[in-house]
N, C-alpha and C positions, 0 to 999 in steps of 0.2 A: 563921469557926469553925475551930478547930484540928483537923486531921485526925490522928487517933491510929492506932496499929497495930490497935486494936480495930475502928475504922471500916473500915480497909483489908481486914481479914480478913472482916468481915461482908459487904462488897461482893463480895469474891472468892467467898464461899460462895453468895451470891445468883446470881452469874453461872454458877457450876458447876451449881446446881439448874436454871437455865434452859437451859443449853447441852447438858447430858448427855442428856436425853431426845431433843432434836433430833438430836444426833449418832447416838444409837442408832437413831432412825427412819431417818436417812439411810443408816446401815450396812445396815439391813434392806432398804431400797429398792434399794441396790446389789446385793443378793443375789437380788432378785426376777427371775423369768424371764418375759419377754414372749413369748407364743405366738400364732401366727396360723394359721388353716386357710383356704385360698383355692382354690376351683375356678375356674381362669382361662379356661375354655371352650376347647375344642380349636380350633386356629388355622386349620383348613381348612373350618370350618363356613360355610355360605352365609348369613351374617348381615347382608348389606347394609351399612347405615351403622354397624353394630356389629361389622364384620369386625375380626379381630385387628390388621391393619395400621393401623386407625383408632383403636384403643384401647390398643395395647401400651404406649405411653408412660404412659397413665393407670394401667395395672396397676403399673408400676414406681413411679410417684408414690405410689400407694396403699400399697404396701409400705414405701417409704422413710419416709413420714409416720407409719406405725404403729410403725416401729422394732422389729420383732420380733427376738427373739434366736433363735427357732426358727420356721420356716415350713414347714407341710405343704401341698403343692400337689396339685391333681388335674387331669386332662385335659391333661397337658403333652406335646405332641409334641416330637420332637428339636429342631426349629428354634426352638421356644419355649423349651426348656431352654437352648439356646445363647444366646438373647436375655437370659434371666434371669441367666445366669452372666456375660455381658458387662456387664450394667448393675447388677449387685449384687455388686460385687467384694469387699465385706467378708464375703461368705458362701462357705462350701464347699457343694458340691452333691453329693447322693447320690441316684441314681435309675437305673432301667433300664426297657426296654420290657416291658410286661406279656405280650407275645407272643414267639414264637421268631423274631422279625425285629426289626431295630433301629428300624424306623419306627413301632412301636406307641406308644400312650400310656404315660406314666409317672406315678407318684405321687412326684414329686421332693421331696426334703427339702433345705431350705437352713438352714445352721447358721452362726451368727456366729463367724468364724474366730478372732478375737482373744480369745474367751472360753472356747470349748469345745475339748477334745481328743476326737477320735473314737477310742474304744477298740475297738469292734467295729461291724460293719455287715452288713446282709444283706437278703434279700427272701424272701417266701414267697407262695404262691398260695392264693386262697380256693377251694379244691377238696378233693376226697377225697385228692389227692396233693400236698400243699402244697409239697413240695420239687422238684416237676417244673415247670420254667419253661413258661409258656404253657398250663398245664392248666386245664380248667374242668369243672364237675360240676353235677348237679341240673338246674335249669331256667335256669341262667345263660346269658345271650345272648352273652357275651363272656368271655374270660379276665379275671379280676380278681385283684388282688394287694395286698400291703402291703410297704412298705419300712421298715426300722428301723435305728436306730443306738443304741449304748450310748455315753454321753457322760460326760466328766469336766468339771465346771464349775470352772474355775480360780479364779473369783471367790468362789463360795460353798463351794468345796471339797466338792462333792457329786457323786455318781454316780447316773445314772438312765437309763432307756430312753425313746426317743421313737419312736413308731410312727405311720405315715401310710398311709391306705388309701382305697379308693373302691369301694363296693359296687355290684352290678349294678342297673341301672335297671328291669329287667323281671322278673327271677326272684324271686318271693315266697319260695319255698323256699330259693333260693340266698342271699338276704339273711339268712334265719334261720340257715342253716348257716354262713355267713361270719362271723356274730357269734360262733358257737361256736368257729370256727377262731381268731379273734382272742383270745378268752378262753383257749383252750387254749394258744396260743403264749405269751401273757403269763405263764401259770402256769409255763412252762418257764424263764422268766428267774429270777434269784435272788430268793428270796421277799422279802427285806427291801429290795430296790432299787426305788425309786419308778418308776412308768410313766406316761407321757403319751401319749394317743392322739388324733390328729386325723383328720378325713376327711369326705368326702361320703358319707353312709350311705344316701341315697336311701330313707329311711324316717323316720317321725315317732315321737313319743313314745308313741303308743298301740299300737305293734306289738310283736310278740315279739322281733325283733332288738334293739330299743331296750331292752326290759325285761331281756333277758339282759345287755346291756352295762351298763346302769345298776344292775343288782344286783351287779355285780362292780367297777364303777368309779363315780366321781363325775361327773355331768354338770355341768360347771363353770358354765354359764349358769344352769341350773335351780337350782343351789345358792344363787346370789346373787339370782336374779330369779324366785322361785317363782310369782308372780302376774302376770308380765309379759304384756301383750297385744301383738298385731301383731308377732309374732316370726318371721315367715316369712324363710327364708334363700335362697329361690329367687325372684328378682324377674323373671326372663325378659326382662331389658332393659326392663321396663315400669315399674319402680319399685314393684312390688307389695310389700306387707308383710303381707298377710292370709293368705298360704299357710302351709304347714307348715314347721317348723324341721327341716331334714334334714341340716344341716352342724353337726357337734358337735366339742367338745374334751372328752375324758374324762381323768380323772386318778385315780391310786390314792388310797386313803384317807390315806396318810401324806404328802400334799401339801396345803398350805393355799391355798385360792382367795382371792386378794386382789381381783381385778377380773374382770369378764366383760362382753362386749358384742358387738354386731353393727354392722359398719361399713357405713353406707348412703350414703357420699359419692357425689356426682355431679360430672361435669365438663361444664359447659354443658348440663345436663339429661340427661346420659347416664351410665349406670353403667359401671364398668370391666369388668364381666363379668355373665353372667346369674345368677350366685350372688353373694350378699353375703359378704365375708370375715367370719369370726367370730374373736374375739380373747379373750385372757384374760391375767391376770398371776398367776403362781404363785410360791409360796415353797416350794422343795423342800428338805426337811430334809436336813442333812448326814449322810453315811453314816459 
């Protein structure tokens, strides 16, 4: 059969029709942001076979396998922060002690260095005096805080805020007031700039703190899995899945939620922490 110019043009058009959607999808995928929230359990806990020294490599493997662009951690002591920085060299670390001493726990944030520029960063406390380091209020058992960064995504050409926190595990009033502090602080950011919030909130979806947060932000997991069962995020090193979902990733309405999940991996029958990491993939609209 003689191949004419018409045949060549027709085949070329067919390949363009096939390839262009795939290229567009790949372009969108490249702009997606992978987010993880992970309570790694404080490293001085008397956890026996689940002690930090016996599971810290599994924590790193869990993070590397998930490939987050942004990671919000909780219960990080200074020597654990040092270990994360040493073994996650592709990330920048932002964090400080929640107390007026360097040995306190941190809500450390890890940011993929080759993708994001840190435009601003800071910390505030979940108290009546948020700008006072180490402050606590209401019935909070300990000082609680949030760390935040304002980022420029060099790949997607977008600007957004990333906030990471850890609510008190005992204070019922403190958790409700802490949710209000988070909402109030987020409202002080530029109105049009998207916000992502990660954390261990020590509360479930039936409570006032959750209702306050979810009325101002999108619960990324709930958005994609409204009817999911067995969604507990605190396994207690026992592999439990029937408990409450207390670890969340929230996002502002101007962010598209592409994926969301709970990472329940095990290493020879053991979990890397007493909390399961929660993950999501977000598409943050360019500013």
